[in-house]
N, C-alpha and C positions, 0 to 999 in steps of 0.2 A: 318538688320545686325547692330551690335553695334561696328563697327570698331573704335577704339580710342574714344569711347564715355564712359567716365569713371564715369560720375555723376550718382548717384543712384536716382531713381525716387520715391522711398518709397510709391508706389501705390497711388500717388496723382498727380493732375494736377499742372501746374507750379506755379500759384499764391498761391495755398494752401501750396505747398511745400516751397515756399519762406517765407510765414507767419510762418510755423512750424519752419523753421531754425532760423528765427528772434527771435521767442519766446524762443527757446532753447538757443540761444546766450545770450539773455537778462537774462534768468534764471541763466546761468552759470556765467555771470559777477556779478550778484547781490549776489549769494550764494556761488560762487567759487567751488561748487561741486554739481552735480545733478545725480540722478539715472534715467536711461532711458534704452531703449533696446540697445543691442550691435550694431545693424546696424545704429541706429540714432547717437550713440556716435562716430562711425567710420566716418560717414558723417560730423558730427559737428567739428571734430578735425582739419581738414585742414583750415576751415573757421576761427576758433578762433585763430589758430596759425598765420595766415596771418594778422588778425586784430591787434594782440599784436605786431607783428613785425612792422607794420605801426605806431602804437601808440608810439613806442619807440622813434621815431624822434621828436614828440611833437612840430609840427609847425601848423600854421593856416590852410594851405591847407589840410594837413592830417586830422586835426580835422573836417574839413567840409566834407571830403569824408566819414569818418567814421560816422559822424552825419547823412548824407544822407542814409547810409546803415541801420541805426537804426530808420529811419522814424522820424528824429528830436527829439529823446528822449535824451535830454541834460543831464539828471541825469545819465544815463548809460554811456555816453561818459565821463563824469567827473570821474566816478569810474574807467573806463578803463585807462584814461590818468593819473590820480592822484595817484591811489593805485596799480593797477595791472602792468602797463607798467614799472614803475620805478624799480620794483623788478627784472625785467629780462633785464636790460641794458647790463650786462656783459655776458648774456647767448645767444648763437646762436641757437635758435630754441629749440624744445622739451619742451614747456611750460606746456603741459597737460599730464595727465596719465589716461589710461583706465584700470580699474580693473574689471575683470569679476566677476559676482555674480551667484548664482544658478538661474535656470529657474523660471519664474513667474508661480505661481501655477494655475492660471486660464486658461491660454492658452499655457503654456510651452514655452513662448518666452524667448530667452536668454537675460539676463539683465546685465547691467554694470553700474559702477560709472565712470563718467568723472570728473576730478578735476584738478586744477592747482597744479603744482609741488611746 
């Protein structure tokens, strides 16, 4: 039974799922817009929103927590803290937008673009 278990498993074991989410987060922060499946975009959205909300405080403890989340990838953390988070200082959530696309032609998977507002 899945009572109150809201996380999507994406047909992967935990360590592979964590790696997938980390790579999607890194790609979104680097490019500020990525095309992926609709389910992956919906799973990615709460994670990136929480990271941007934490990054808005811009103190050492928060920087270390986010750095650990990205596996000590300092370049991504700099981009998040120096370019993305300052844009949303006055905004209370809703930093990303999901735009639906037509289905992928090979397997008919619903596609979407997730990007920063």
